[in-house]
Backbone bond lengths (Angstrom), bond angles and torsions (degrees), N, CA, C in turn:
res aa  C-N    CA-C-N  psi(-1)  N-CA   C-N-CA  omega(-1)  CA-C   N-CA-C  phi
1 G - - - 1.456 - - 1.511 111.92 -
2 K 1.321 115.55 175.07 1.460 120.97 -179.60 1.520 109.76 -136.39
3 H 1.316 116.59 141.27 1.459 121.08 173.63 1.516 108.42 -138.26
4 H 1.324 116.45 124.80 1.467 120.75 178.98 1.525 112.54 51.99
5 G 1.337 116.32 39.87 1.461 120.29 175.79 1.512 115.85 82.78
6 H 1.326 117.92 2.43 1.462 120.28 -179.88 1.524 110.36 -123.30
7 E 1.339 115.02 138.35 1.465 120.35 -175.65 1.527 112.56 -82.19
8 Y 1.321 114.71 146.03 1.456 120.58 175.96 1.521 109.91 -133.81
9 V 1.343 114.95 165.03 1.459 122.10 175.76 1.520 108.08 -122.87
10 D 1.320 116.14 134.92 1.452 120.95 172.43 1.523 107.25 -88.22
11 L 1.324 116.64 111.72 1.467 121.82 -178.55 1.520 111.83 -92.54
12 G 1.328 116.54 -1.17 1.457 120.63 -175.84 1.521 111.95 87.83
13 L 1.356 115.98 23.99 1.465 121.59 179.46 1.533 109.08 -109.74
14 S 1.325 117.24 -174.28 1.472 119.96 -176.38 1.530 112.95 -73.70
15 V 1.339 116.96 -19.62 1.469 121.16 174.44 1.521 109.31 -130.52
16 K 1.330 115.69 160.66 1.459 120.92 175.70 1.524 107.63 -95.25
17 W 1.336 115.72 143.17 1.471 120.81 -175.29 1.529 110.91 -106.00
18 A 1.328 115.85 137.72 1.470 121.01 176.48 1.524 109.34 -61.74
19 I 1.338 116.54 150.10 1.468 119.12 -179.51 1.526 112.27 -78.00
20 S 1.353 117.45 -16.78 1.467 118.43 178.79 1.523 111.48 -142.90
21 N 1.326 115.59 165.28 1.454 122.15 -178.89 1.518 111.16 -67.88
22 L 1.299 115.75 158.39 1.453 121.92 174.52 1.535 108.33 -61.00
23 G 1.338 116.58 126.70 1.460 120.76 -179.62 1.512 113.94 88.63
24 A 1.340 117.42 -1.08 1.469 121.32 -178.82 1.525 110.67 -97.15
25 S 1.333 115.79 152.81 1.464 119.78 179.90 1.527 112.56 -99.09
26 C 1.351 116.49 -11.91 1.463 121.24 177.97 1.532 107.61 -157.68
27 P 1.348 117.65 166.91 1.475 119.80 -173.78 1.526 115.52 -56.02
28 E 1.336 117.26 -34.82 1.471 118.01 -176.69 1.530 113.49 -88.95
29 D 1.329 116.49 -4.84 1.462 121.28 177.96 1.541 108.52 -74.16
30 Y 1.331 117.21 134.04 1.467 120.59 -177.84 1.526 113.01 -61.61
31 G 1.318 116.60 -38.35 1.459 119.76 -177.41 1.517 111.87 79.19
32 H 1.331 116.37 -158.97 1.455 121.83 -174.79 1.525 111.92 -96.36
33 Y 1.328 113.85 164.65 1.464 120.97 -179.25 1.522 108.61 -118.39
34 F 1.327 115.62 136.72 1.455 120.67 -176.76 1.517 110.68 -129.52
35 A 1.327 115.61 141.27 1.464 119.30 166.37 1.527 106.13 -76.90
36 W 1.320 117.73 155.80 1.465 120.82 -175.88 1.526 110.97 -67.93
37 G 1.333 116.05 127.89 1.455 120.39 -179.37 1.520 113.39 87.11
38 E 1.344 116.52 4.28 1.466 120.60 176.69 1.521 109.79 -112.22
39 T 1.332 116.05 150.20 1.460 120.45 -173.03 1.519 112.95 -115.88
40 T 1.342 117.08 1.76 1.458 120.99 177.04 1.524 109.18 -129.56
41 T 1.325 115.55 159.61 1.461 120.34 176.27 1.530 107.87 -84.74
42 K 1.314 116.63 167.91 1.463 120.06 179.44 1.522 110.77 -152.70
43 E 1.310 116.68 171.78 1.468 121.64 -178.21 1.529 111.48 -75.78
44 I 1.318 115.17 -45.62 1.465 120.84 -173.92 1.525 109.79 -118.45
45 Y 1.335 115.80 126.39 1.470 121.30 176.69 1.519 108.30 -105.01
46 D 1.325 116.37 104.40 1.461 120.23 -179.73 1.523 110.05 -150.96
47 E 1.344 115.78 174.39 1.464 121.31 -177.65 1.521 112.22 -59.99
48 E 1.343 115.88 -40.70 1.464 121.95 -176.50 1.519 112.23 -57.21
49 S 1.331 115.61 -40.44 1.465 119.93 -172.29 1.526 112.88 -94.96
50 C 1.334 117.32 8.19 1.463 120.90 -176.82 1.534 110.12 -110.42
51 P 1.344 117.51 104.33 1.463 120.36 -173.32 1.532 115.46 -64.35
52 T 1.346 117.82 -22.65 1.473 118.60 -179.10 1.529 112.26 -87.60
53 Y 1.334 116.79 -10.84 1.464 120.76 -176.04 1.529 109.92 -64.95
54 G 1.344 116.34 123.72 1.455 120.14 178.49 1.522 114.27 91.55
55 L 1.328 117.58 -1.29 1.462 119.98 178.76 1.529 110.71 -91.66
56 G 1.324 116.73 126.80 1.454 121.77 176.35 1.523 110.98 -77.00
57 Y 1.320 115.10 174.22 1.467 122.13 -176.08 1.528 112.85 -52.71
58 S 1.338 117.27 -50.09 1.461 119.78 -175.19 1.529 111.67 -68.22
59 K 1.335 115.88 -33.01 1.471 120.49 177.93 1.535 110.02 -70.99
60 L 1.335 116.73 -41.85 1.467 120.36 176.58 1.528 109.67 -57.88
61 Q 1.334 115.24 -39.39 1.457 120.62 -178.77 1.526 111.48 -71.58
62 S 1.324 116.62 -47.05 1.469 119.75 -176.76 1.531 111.80 -68.11
63 E 1.320 116.95 -27.20 1.471 119.68 178.19 1.525 112.53 -89.90
64 G 1.344 116.18 1.51 1.464 119.47 172.67 1.518 116.03 86.57
65 Y 1.333 117.82 7.26 1.472 119.75 179.99 1.522 111.97 -72.05
66 I 1.338 115.62 -40.61 1.466 118.76 -179.24 1.529 110.63 -123.94
67 G 1.331 114.73 154.01 1.458 120.72 176.52 1.513 110.72 -90.09
68 D 1.338 116.77 -168.94 1.467 119.76 -174.17 1.525 113.84 -71.60
69 K 1.341 117.87 -11.26 1.475 119.78 176.12 1.533 112.11 -95.35
70 G 1.318 116.38 1.28 1.460 119.79 177.78 1.517 115.29 85.82
71 N 1.346 116.27 12.39 1.471 120.75 178.55 1.529 110.72 -106.61
72 L 1.325 115.72 152.62 1.460 120.60 -179.84 1.528 111.57 -55.60
73 T 1.315 116.27 140.56 1.463 121.08 175.37 1.537 108.93 -78.63
74 A 1.329 116.36 162.94 1.469 121.70 -175.44 1.531 112.89 -52.13
75 E 1.329 116.34 -38.31 1.464 121.33 -177.61 1.526 112.64 -62.92
76 Y 1.331 116.27 -30.59 1.469 120.80 -176.22 1.525 112.94 -110.75
77 D 1.324 116.16 8.55 1.458 121.60 178.69 1.527 108.03 -92.59
78 A 1.335 116.74 117.59 1.476 120.59 -174.11 1.528 112.47 -59.37
79 A 1.334 116.77 -37.65 1.468 120.35 -178.72 1.527 111.04 -67.29
80 T 1.334 116.58 -47.98 1.465 120.99 179.37 1.526 110.79 -62.11
81 A 1.331 115.67 -45.78 1.467 120.58 -176.47 1.528 112.08 -63.97
82 N 1.326 117.10 -34.85 1.465 120.07 -175.83 1.522 113.97 -93.90
83 W 1.311 118.26 -33.85 1.465 121.09 -175.57 1.517 113.53 -104.99
84 G 1.326 117.61 -21.50 1.459 120.89 178.27 1.512 113.35 70.86
85 G 1.328 115.94 -163.95 1.454 120.95 -177.86 1.516 110.64 57.37
86 D 1.330 115.93 -140.31 1.470 120.81 179.72 1.519 112.50 -98.68
87 W 1.335 117.41 10.93 1.463 120.40 177.49 1.520 109.18 -63.98
88 R 1.325 116.04 142.77 1.467 120.93 175.71 1.522 109.31 -157.78
89 M 1.323 115.54 170.18 1.458 121.14 174.11 1.528 108.88 -74.68
90 P 1.332 118.43 148.92 1.468 119.98 177.61 1.530 111.05 -69.50
91 T 1.323 116.24 150.43 1.466 120.22 173.20 1.530 108.40 -83.15
92 D 1.314 116.96 171.46 1.469 119.77 178.26 1.529 110.71 -60.39
93 K 1.333 117.56 -36.68 1.475 121.02 179.59 1.522 111.52 -66.59
94 E 1.328 116.43 -36.57 1.469 120.07 178.64 1.529 111.37 -71.05
95 L 1.333 116.63 -33.95 1.471 120.36 173.50 1.527 109.69 -65.11
96 D 1.334 116.48 -41.09 1.463 121.45 178.85 1.517 111.34 -59.43
97 E 1.329 114.70 -42.61 1.449 121.46 -179.58 1.538 110.24 -62.41
98 L 1.334 115.69 -44.62 1.464 120.86 177.99 1.531 109.98 -61.91
99 R 1.322 115.22 -39.83 1.454 122.47 -177.00 1.522 112.91 -69.21
100 T 1.348 116.14 -42.61 1.460 119.59 -169.92 1.527 114.56 -99.38
101 K 1.337 118.02 -23.15 1.467 119.65 -176.08 1.525 113.13 -100.80
102 C 1.333 116.48 -0.86 1.464 120.39 -177.94 1.528 110.60 -115.07
103 T 1.322 115.56 163.29 1.460 121.88 176.07 1.522 108.24 -99.93
104 W 1.320 116.27 124.10 1.466 122.41 -175.14 1.531 110.44 -106.03
105 T 1.324 115.98 125.05 1.467 120.85 177.89 1.521 110.12 -127.67
106 W 1.343 116.13 121.06 1.470 122.02 177.54 1.521 107.72 -70.47
107 T 1.319 117.11 130.03 1.460 120.22 -173.14 1.525 109.84 -158.65
108 T 1.332 116.74 -176.66 1.464 119.79 170.55 1.528 108.51 -122.59
109 N 1.311 114.98 147.54 1.454 122.96 176.62 1.530 105.71 -127.56
110 N 1.341 117.65 111.81 1.480 121.08 -173.40 1.532 111.65 49.15
111 D 1.323 115.86 49.21 1.474 123.53 178.23 1.523 115.11 69.11
112 V 1.322 117.84 9.49 1.462 121.06 177.46 1.534 108.60 -103.45
113 Y 1.340 116.21 127.84 1.464 120.49 178.77 1.528 111.53 -76.54
114 G 1.332 114.22 146.81 1.453 119.47 176.54 1.511 110.36 170.67
115 Y 1.330 115.91 -166.05 1.462 120.82 -179.47 1.512 111.58 -110.63
116 N 1.335 114.98 135.49 1.450 121.21 165.40 1.529 104.97 -90.11
117 V 1.330 115.80 121.02 1.457 121.14 -175.34 1.530 108.63 -113.63
118 V 1.336 115.74 113.35 1.465 121.37 -176.27 1.522 109.97 -103.26
119 G 1.333 115.26 124.14 1.455 121.33 -178.20 1.514 112.08 -77.80
120 P 1.345 116.86 171.19 1.459 122.97 179.02 1.538 113.07 -56.01
121 N 1.336 117.13 -27.26 1.472 120.04 -178.73 1.527 113.20 -92.51
122 G 1.360 117.58 3.78 1.461 120.81 176.98 1.517 115.47 93.87
123 N 1.331 117.88 -12.30 1.468 120.39 176.10 1.523 109.71 -77.84
124 S 1.349 117.07 157.63 1.464 118.82 -174.74 1.523 113.37 -140.64
125 I 1.338 113.92 159.55 1.465 121.99 170.37 1.529 107.61 -129.40
126 F 1.332 115.51 160.68 1.465 121.56 175.81 1.520 108.67 -113.32
127 L 1.337 115.99 128.45 1.465 121.26 177.02 1.528 108.90 -111.47
128 P 1.345 117.72 107.74 1.464 119.05 -179.23 1.534 112.09 -69.78
129 A 1.320 115.51 147.91 1.464 121.61 174.22 1.526 107.24 -81.05
130 A 1.325 115.50 83.33 1.468 121.76 -169.49 1.525 113.46 -87.87
131 G 1.358 116.50 -0.05 1.459 119.18 -179.11 1.516 111.30 68.48
132 S 1.329 116.36 -156.57 1.466 120.63 177.61 1.522 109.34 -151.83
133 R 1.334 114.84 164.47 1.465 120.00 178.92 1.518 111.02 -108.46
134 S 1.322 115.05 131.60 1.454 121.60 174.35 1.520 106.55 -132.88
135 W 1.331 116.96 131.60 1.463 120.41 -170.45 1.526 107.60 54.09
136 S 1.342 118.12 -122.10 1.468 117.96 -177.94 1.522 112.22 -107.81
137 S 1.339 116.67 4.90 1.470 119.36 -174.55 1.513 113.37 -101.41
138 L 1.340 113.80 145.28 1.459 120.01 168.59 1.521 106.22 -93.57
139 M 1.344 115.80 127.50 1.460 119.53 -176.14 1.519 112.08 -123.02
140 F 1.326 115.21 146.84 1.468 123.47 172.46 1.534 114.42 60.85
141 D 1.338 117.71 19.83 1.466 118.52 176.49 1.524 107.89 -66.21
142 G 1.315 116.06 138.07 1.460 121.28 -175.65 1.510 112.87 94.61
143 S 1.350 117.19 -16.15 1.466 118.23 178.25 1.518 114.52 -125.65
144 L 1.339 118.33 -31.18 1.464 119.92 -179.19 1.522 112.34 -119.70
145 G 1.326 115.30 147.61 1.464 121.17 171.14 1.514 108.95 -116.41
146 N 1.329 116.56 135.56 1.467 122.17 -179.73 1.522 107.92 -135.52
147 Y 1.328 116.47 105.24 1.458 121.48 -174.36 1.521 111.29 -119.08
148 W 1.335 116.39 119.71 1.461 120.74 -178.11 1.523 113.19 -69.42
149 S 1.323 115.32 147.73 1.461 121.11 162.05 1.528 106.20 -101.70
150 S 1.335 116.65 174.60 1.465 120.75 177.13 1.526 110.90 -89.97
151 T 1.341 116.11 3.78 1.463 121.27 -171.49 1.528 112.19 -96.58
152 H 1.331 115.65 132.45 1.469 120.79 -179.03 1.527 110.32 -65.03
153 G 1.342 116.27 170.15 1.462 121.20 -177.87 1.519 113.08 -74.09
154 E 1.313 115.44 169.81 1.456 121.34 -176.72 1.522 112.26 -80.65
155 Y 1.313 117.04 -48.38 1.466 119.56 -162.32 1.513 114.44 -118.10
156 E 1.324 118.24 -13.91 1.454 118.17 -167.23 1.502 112.98 -130.42
157 D 1.307 115.23 170.34 1.466 121.08 177.43 1.529 110.56 -89.94
158 Y 1.319 116.69 6.78 1.460 118.68 -170.61 1.522 113.80 -123.93
159 D 1.341 117.76 -6.90 1.456 117.75 -171.95 1.529 113.04 -117.91
160 A 1.316 114.83 166.89 1.460 122.67 174.03 1.524 106.99 -145.85
161 C 1.321 115.01 160.78 1.454 121.51 -174.60 1.532 111.35 -80.25
162 Y 1.328 116.63 138.27 1.462 120.22 178.62 1.519 111.62 -147.90
163 L 1.314 114.13 166.17 1.463 122.01 175.33 1.525 107.31 -99.48
164 Y 1.331 115.21 127.45 1.470 121.28 -177.57 1.521 108.27 -119.42
165 F 1.325 117.32 134.96 1.460 117.42 174.36 1.518 113.41 -148.24
166 H 1.343 115.25 153.72 1.470 122.90 162.69 1.515 105.73 -140.11
167 S 1.328 117.70 -169.82 1.462 119.79 -170.50 1.523 113.89 -60.80
168 G 1.341 117.66 -21.14 1.453 118.98 -176.85 1.510 115.50 -103.06
169 V 1.332 118.20 -22.40 1.466 120.64 -172.98 1.523 112.10 -140.69
170 H 1.325 114.73 158.01 1.469 120.78 168.45 1.516 106.52 -145.55
171 Y 1.315 117.01 112.51 1.452 119.22 -178.00 1.520 111.87 -142.30
172 K 1.333 114.74 167.32 1.454 121.44 178.11 1.509 108.38 -92.86
173 S 1.310 116.36 135.38 1.449 119.41 178.95 1.525 108.64 -146.56
174 Y 1.319 115.93 -165.72 1.460 121.06 -179.93 1.510 107.97 -128.35
175 N 1.331 115.71 135.44 1.457 119.38 -179.20 1.520 109.78 -130.91
176 L 1.332 115.50 157.99 1.457 120.89 179.01 1.531 109.75 -62.11
177 R 1.327 115.63 135.45 1.467 121.14 -173.11 1.521 114.28 -64.94
178 D 1.335 116.90 -20.32 1.472 118.28 -177.33 1.530 112.76 -81.02
179 N 1.332 116.96 -7.79 1.469 121.32 176.33 1.525 111.37 -64.89
180 G 1.336 116.94 136.70 1.461 120.18 173.95 1.517 109.31 -85.32
181 Q 1.344 117.74 114.73 1.457 121.08 -175.59 1.520 111.91 -129.99
182 S 1.327 114.69 167.34 1.463 121.53 179.53 1.521 110.93 -72.58
183 V 1.338 114.64 155.83 1.462 121.17 172.97 1.536 107.91 -131.06
184 R 1.317 116.39 125.43 1.468 121.54 173.77 1.537 107.04 -111.30
185 P 1.332 116.71 106.62 1.468 119.94 -174.82 1.533 113.71 -68.10
186 V 1.335 114.37 156.07 1.473 121.72 174.64 1.530 109.17 -129.27
187 V 1.325 114.98 162.20 1.463 121.67 176.82 1.529 107.30 -145.20
188 K 1.325 117.35 146.38 1.472 121.63 -177.56 1.528 111.22 -65.51
């Protein structure tokens, strides 16, 4: 299917997943990297340039970054800001669903490493191991995948929830918000 000019796949989950990363032209393209709560790419990914870094839950809420469920608001959601319509970043629960209800197979797509993720209904998406950006460097591309959720971190003023994977594992964890990571948009 298509929404607002971007293709999605219905995997048989509660949301439909985009076929490619935000900023990518095809499924195996890495696309762009975003710090959590930011909607544009930048040269340097660090604490100084990340406005959400160091903000606790109540501050994130009072400054409008997150809503009452702890997820980024449309204004600060990279998927919504760039693709429009009802596109948004997945929540931690939606990442969990992708993680636990799908079959994950490490593979290559046009020589790009990543996971083929098959939903309960047999449809699939490809998630490239696009690495992440720290300072001005791209690191671990080809071996690690780092995909943001819209959900703030559990314990700290510095983290947010994300999906982490390499050839052996795929799990949900928390990463520093100033990290430049991939975004795979979802739509209801």
